C-alpha positions in Angstrom: 166.6 62.9 115.2 169.8 64.4 113.9 170.0 66.9 111.0 172.2 69.8 110.0 170.9 73.0 111.5 169.1 75.2 109.1 168.1 77.8 111.6 170.0 81.0 112.4 169.6 79.9 116.0 172.0 77.2 117.2 170.3 76.5 120.5 166.5 76.7 120.9 164.5 75.8 124.0 161.1 74.4 123.2 158.0 74.2 125.5 155.0 71.9 124.8 152.2 72.2 127.4 149.4 71.4 125.0 148.5 68.1 126.6 146.6 68.0 129.8 148.7 65.4 131.6 152.1 65.7 129.9 154.6 68.5 129.8 157.5 68.4 127.4 160.7 70.5 127.2 163.0 70.1 124.3 166.4 71.5 123.4 167.4 71.8 119.8 171.2 72.3 119.7 173.0 72.5 116.4 170.4 70.3 114.7 170.3 67.6 117.5 167.3 67.3 119.8 167.1 66.4 123.4 163.6 65.9 124.8 162.5 65.7 128.5 158.8 64.7 128.8 157.0 63.9 132.0 153.5 62.9 132.9 152.9 66.1 134.9 150.8 69.2 134.3 152.2 72.4 132.9 152.8 73.8 136.4 156.0 71.7 136.4 157.4 73.4 133.3 160.0 75.4 135.3 161.3 72.3 137.0 161.5 70.3 133.8 163.3 73.2 132.1 165.8 73.4 134.9 166.4 69.7 134.7 167.0 69.7 131.0 169.3 72.7 131.0 171.3 71.3 133.9 171.6 67.9 132.3 173.0 69.6 129.2 175.3 71.9 131.2 173.6 75.0 129.8 172.3 78.3 131.2 169.5 80.5 129.9 172.2 82.9 128.6 173.4 80.2 126.2 170.0 79.8 124.6 169.5 81.7 121.3 165.6 81.5 121.2 162.6 80.1 123.0 159.9 78.2 121.0 156.5 77.3 122.2 153.7 75.1 120.8 150.6 77.4 120.6 147.9 74.9 120.4 145.2 73.8 120.1 145.3 72.0 123.3 144.5 72.2 127.0 143.3 75.7 127.6 145.2 76.3 130.8 148.3 74.3 129.7 148.7 76.3 126.5 148.3 79.6 128.4 151.0 78.5 130.9 153.4 77.5 128.1 152.8 80.8 126.2 153.2 82.9 129.3 156.4 81.0 130.3 157.9 81.5 126.8 156.9 85.1 126.6 158.3 85.9 130.1 161.6 84.1 129.5 162.0 85.8 126.1 161.3 89.2 127.6 163.5 88.7 130.7 166.5 87.1 128.9 166.1 89.2 125.7 165.5 86.1 123.5 163.3 85.9 120.4 160.1 83.8 120.6 159.2 81.2 118.0 155.6 80.1 117.7 155.1 76.5 116.6 151.6 75.8 115.4 149.9 72.6 116.6 149.8 70.2 119.5 152.4 67.6 118.4 155.9 68.0 119.6 157.4 65.7 117.0 155.8 67.6 114.1 156.8 70.9 115.6 160.4 69.9 116.0 160.5 68.5 112.5 159.2 71.9 111.2 161.7 73.7 113.4 164.6 71.7 111.9 163.3 71.8 108.3 162.5 75.5 108.0 163.9 78.9 109.1 161.7 79.8 112.0 160.0 83.2 112.1 160.3 85.0 115.4 157.8 87.2 117.2 158.0 89.5 120.2 155.1 87.8 121.9 153.5 84.4 121.2 149.7 84.0 121.2 147.6 81.0 122.1 145.3 79.2 119.7 142.4 77.2 121.2 
C-alpha cells in the first residue's frame, strides 16, 4: 500500500485494539504503511509498539501523530487502545487522530486519502 502522503503528518503511529484476539500497530511513514499484527489481546499493545518502532529504527520523538481506531469493537480492547493513544499523545505532546470503525485496512486507506482531523483526546464508540 504505497501512496503519496496527503497528510501534514509524515509519520503516524496507528493502534487497532478493536478485535478481541488481535492487536495491530501500524506505522504510516511518508505514505508507506508498515503493519505489525499479532494474535494477542490489547494488553500487549506496548510490546508490539516497541517492536514496530525498533524494527523501523524510530523513537516516539520521531512520530508526528498518534491515531487510534475508536470502535465499535471489544469493549475493553477499544478502551485500552484509546487510553494508550491519549496517554502517549499527552506525554509526548503529539496530536491524536480518531479513526472511525473497526477495520484497520479501511482506517489506513481513509488516513492516506484524507487530511486527518486531530483531537486533544480520543473517545471510544461501542
